[in-house]
Each structure stands twice: as structure tokens, then as C-alpha cells.
C-alpha positions in Angstrom: -18.7 35.6 -5.5 -15.5 34.0 -6.6 -14.2 30.8 -5.0 -10.5 29.9 -5.2 -9.4 26.5 -4.7 -6.3 25.9 -2.5 -5.4 22.3 -1.7 -8.8 21.3 -2.8 -10.6 23.6 -0.4 -12.5 26.6 -1.6 -11.7 30.0 -0.1 -14.1 33.0 -1.0 -12.5 36.0 -2.5 -14.7 38.9 -1.2 -14.2 42.2 0.5 -15.6 42.7 4.0 -18.4 44.9 2.8 -19.3 42.2 0.2 -19.5 39.7 2.9 -21.9 41.6 5.0 -23.9 42.3 1.7 -24.2 38.5 1.1 -25.3 38.1 4.7 -28.2 40.3 4.2 -29.6 37.8 1.7 -28.8 34.8 3.9 -30.8 36.2 6.8 -33.9 36.0 4.4 -33.2 32.4 3.5 -32.4 29.0 5.2 -29.8 28.3 7.7 -26.3 29.3 6.3 -23.0 28.3 7.7 -19.8 30.5 7.4 -16.3 29.5 8.1 -13.0 31.1 8.6 -10.2 28.7 7.1 -6.5 29.2 7.9 -3.6 27.0 6.9 -4.3 24.6 9.8 -7.8 24.2 8.5 -6.5 23.1 5.1 -4.0 20.6 6.8 -6.7 19.2 8.7 -9.2 18.9 5.9 -6.6 16.8 3.9 -6.8 14.3 6.7 -10.5 14.6 7.3 -12.9 14.2 4.3 -15.9 14.9 6.5 -14.3 18.2 7.6 -13.4 19.1 3.8 -17.0 18.4 2.9 -18.2 20.9 5.4 -15.9 23.5 4.0 -16.7 22.8 0.4 -20.3 21.9 0.3 -22.0 23.1 3.7 -20.2 26.3 4.2 -21.6 29.2 2.1 -18.6 31.6 2.6 -15.1 30.7 3.7 -13.2 33.7 4.7 -9.4 33.8 4.4 -8.3 33.9 7.8 -4.5 33.5 7.3 -1.9 35.3 5.4 -0.8 31.9 4.1 -3.9 31.6 2.0 -3.3 34.9 0.3 0.2 33.7 -0.4 -0.9 30.4 -1.8 -3.5 31.9 -4.1 -0.9 34.4 -5.4 1.8 31.8 -5.8 -0.7 29.4 -7.8 -1.7 32.3 -10.1 1.9 33.3 -11.2 3.0 33.1 -14.9 4.7 30.0 -16.1 6.7 29.5 -19.2 5.4 27.3 -22.1 8.5 25.3 -22.1 7.9 21.9 -20.0 11.5 21.7 -19.1 11.5 25.0 -17.4 8.2 25.0 -15.6 9.4 23.0 -12.6 12.6 25.2 -12.0 10.3 28.4 -12.2 7.9 27.1 -9.9 10.4 26.3 -7.3 12.1 29.7 -7.7 8.7 31.5 -7.4 7.9 29.4 -4.3 11.2 30.5 -2.6 11.0 34.2 -3.7 7.4 34.7 -2.7 7.8 33.2 0.8 10.7 35.6 1.5 8.6 38.6 0.0 5.7 38.1 2.5 6.8 40.5 5.2 8.5 43.1 2.9 5.7 43.4 0.2 2.4 42.1 1.8 0.2 44.1 -0.6 1.6 42.1 -3.5 -0.4 39.2 -2.1 -3.7 41.0 -2.2 -4.8 39.3 -5.3 -6.5 37.1 -6.5 -7.7 37.1 -2.9 -8.6 40.7 -2.0 -7.2 40.4 1.5 -7.3 38.5 4.9 -10.6 38.6 6.7 -9.7 37.1 10.1 -12.5 36.0 12.5 -11.1 38.2 15.1 -11.6 41.2 12.9 -14.8 40.1 11.2 -16.8 39.8 14.5 -16.9 43.7 14.8 -18.6 44.3 11.3 -20.7 41.3 12.0 -22.1 42.8 15.3 -22.5 46.1 13.6 -24.6 44.6 10.9 -26.7 42.8 13.5 -27.2 46.0 15.5 -28.2 48.1 12.4 -30.7 45.5 11.4 -31.9 44.5 14.9 -30.7 40.8 14.7 -29.9 39.2 17.9 -26.6 37.3 18.5 -25.9 34.3 20.7 -22.4 33.7 21.9 -21.5 30.0 22.3 -18.2 28.6 23.7 -15.1 29.7 25.5 -14.1 29.2 29.2 -16.6 30.2 32.0 -17.3 33.9 32.0 -15.5 34.6 28.8 -18.6 34.7 26.6 -20.2 37.2 29.3 -17.2 39.5 29.0 -17.3 39.3 25.2 -21.0 40.2 25.2 -20.2 43.2 27.6 -17.5 44.4 25.3 -19.5 44.2 22.2 -22.7 45.8 23.7 -20.5 48.6 25.0 -18.8 49.4 21.8 -21.6 48.9 19.5 -24.8 50.9 20.2 -28.1 49.0 19.9 -26.5 45.5 19.7 -28.6 42.8 21.2 -26.8 39.8 22.6 -29.6 37.2 23.0 -27.8 34.9 25.2 -24.4 33.2 26.1 -23.4 29.8 26.9 -19.8 28.4 27.8 -20.7 24.8 27.1 -19.3 22.3 24.8 -20.7 19.9 22.2 -21.7 17.5 24.9 -24.1 20.1 26.2 -25.9 20.2 22.7 -29.4 19.6 23.7 -29.2 22.4 26.5 -27.5 24.8 23.9 -30.1 24.3 21.4 -32.8 24.9 23.8 -31.1 28.1 25.1 -30.7 29.4 21.5 -34.3 28.8 20.7 -35.6 30.2 23.9 -33.7 33.5 23.2 -34.9 33.5 19.5 -31.5 34.4 18.3 -30.8 35.1 14.7 -27.1 34.7 14.5 -24.9 32.2 16.5 -21.1 32.8 16.8 -19.3 29.5 18.2 -15.8 29.4 19.8 -15.4 25.6 20.3 -12.2 25.5 18.0 -11.9 23.9 14.7 -13.1 21.5 13.6 -15.5 21.1 16.6 -17.2 24.3 15.9 -17.9 23.6 12.1 -19.1 20.0 12.9 -21.4 21.3 15.5 -22.9 23.9 13.3 -23.4 21.5 10.4 -25.2 19.0 12.8 -27.2 21.6 14.7 -27.7 25.0 13.1 -30.9 24.0 11.4 -32.3 22.9 14.7 -32.1 26.5 16.1 -33.8 29.7 15.3 -30.5 31.2 13.9 -30.3 31.9 10.2 -26.5 32.2 10.2 -23.9 30.4 12.2 -20.1 31.1 12.2 -17.2 29.5 14.0 -14.7 32.1 15.4 -12.1 29.9 17.3 -10.1 32.0 19.6 -11.7 35.2 18.9 -13.6 35.2 22.3 -10.2 35.0 24.0 -8.9 38.1 22.2 -11.8 40.2 23.0 -12.1 39.2 26.6 -8.4 39.8 27.2 -7.5 36.2 28.0 -4.9 36.2 25.3 -3.0 39.1 23.7 -3.3 39.7 19.9 -0.4 40.4 17.8 0.3 44.0 17.0 -1.4 45.3 13.8 1.8 45.6 12.0 2.7 42.0 12.5 -0.8 40.9 11.4 -0.4 43.0 8.2 2.9 41.5 7.2 2.0 37.9 7.9 3.9 37.4 11.0 1.1 36.9 13.6 2.1 33.3 13.7 5.5 34.3 15.1 4.0 36.6 17.9 1.7 33.7 19.0 4.5 31.4 19.1 6.6 33.7 21.2 4.0 34.2 23.7 2.6 30.6 23.6 5.7 28.2 22.9 3.4 25.4 23.6 1.8 26.1 20.0 5.0 24.8 18.4 3.4 21.5 17.3 0.5 23.4 15.8 2.7 25.8 14.1 4.4 22.9 12.1 1.1 23.2 10.0 2.8 26.2 8.3 5.7 24.6 6.7 3.7 21.5 5.9 1.1 23.9 4.1 3.8 25.7 2.1 5.3 22.4 1.0 1.9 20.8 0.0 1.1 24.0 -2.0 4.4 23.5 -3.7 3.9 19.8 -4.5 0.3 20.6 -5.6 1.5 23.2 -8.2 4.2 20.9 -9.4 1.7 18.0 -9.8 -0.6 20.3 -11.8 1.7 21.0 -14.7 
């Protein structure tokens, strides 16, 4: 397993099937936390050292849930001249050109990170893995009835999947939630509190549950339940999912400011490293 640091946060470079293989080992060990960082995670981690510690120390695998992370890893790996006087100019030109290239040549960015693994996509191979190995999943979070609709969709589409239980509560209901998970004897818990609440909750409570693996999947429940539409596949593949979400949810404008902040900080980080 190879970890790549972006803005001092580790990102795991694994293919989807390799992540599932790692999970086989995790299910035989203690309690393991998986995270799905995106650009907003890294901006928040810069301000919150406890959150950064969860990503770097507590999380076993950090799936790259953002095309921006693929871009940053590729940008940071590009060649630089030996002459110190030229390095800054080359870095700036690389920064501009790679940002422009994203929607036109997305596969150029599939190294050194092999590709984006979004939480909304990963829930399906995770559920198939659980079904094949007779592991029970607990769905936690989302608005009332959302987790139930997600459970119905997953069980309808994946033969043999066992959903041990659902709970639409929040961190304030922790004692009730832990009791429900343990009563259901769940093996894997998927949490949709939103970040960083879901990661903090898992760090504090995963070991109190019967679950061997816990993963935070943010807004995944809303996509599966049909509460929110997901961007067309072509937009996801060329790194423009953020644009689709901004168009259908203009109120996300403030959150989307994380994107230019992230790009700028990646540039400054590379300039400071020479």
C-alpha cells in the first residue's frame, strides 16, 4: 500500500479491488477506520489538527474521493529543472497548464494515484464484498427514512446482502446508536453524518461496537435514496462533478470556495518545498 502526502494528509493509492482485498485482512483484526477525503477535507484538516490526526493516524485507508486530489498528486510529481532560478517559473506554468488540462485529458492524472474512488461508488463493491462473505452492514445517518430507502435499494440490487439495521440519528444519540449496532451484531458500519462529524464519531465509538470496519460516506445515502441527483458519469470522469452540484445547489457556493483555496495551497506548498 502506497500513501501519498497532499498538504500533509496521506492519500492511499490503491485500485478498488486492492482496497477490498485489504478489507479482508481488516475484518480479521481489530477495529479499522476508512476515510474518503476530498479537497474540502484537506482544507478543513489544515485548520483542525485533531481531524488531520484522524486522517493520518487513525484511518487505515484514505480513498481519494476527489479529482482534485488526483490533480494535486500528478502536479507534485512533475519534473523540475536543476537550475534553481527556473524552478519557480516552471512550477507556476505546470500549475496553470495542468488545471486547464483536467477536463480534456483526465486520464493523464491517473498517476501516481491510480484513479478516483468516490464514496458514492465504493459503497457498491463494499456491499458486494459484505454479501459474498456474509458480513452484516449497519447504515447510520441521513434524514428520516433515507437510510431505510438505501437499505432497500442495496438489498434489492445485491443478492444475499444483509443489512443488520439502520438508524437516522446523529452524534447526540450515540449511546442509543452503539446499543443498536451491538444488538444487531453488525460487522461493518457506514456513517453518513457528513465530515468531519462522521470521522470523529467513528474514532470515538467504533471500538465500542461489534463492527470491525467503519467508513464515513457523507452524502452517499442521499444519492442512492434519490434525495439528490448525482452528476452525469461523463462530468464525474472529467473532474467537473463540482460544477454540476453547484448548478443544482447554488447554496453550495461557499463550500465550493474550497476548490480554488485547495489549488492555491497546493501551489504554495510545492513552491515552498524547492
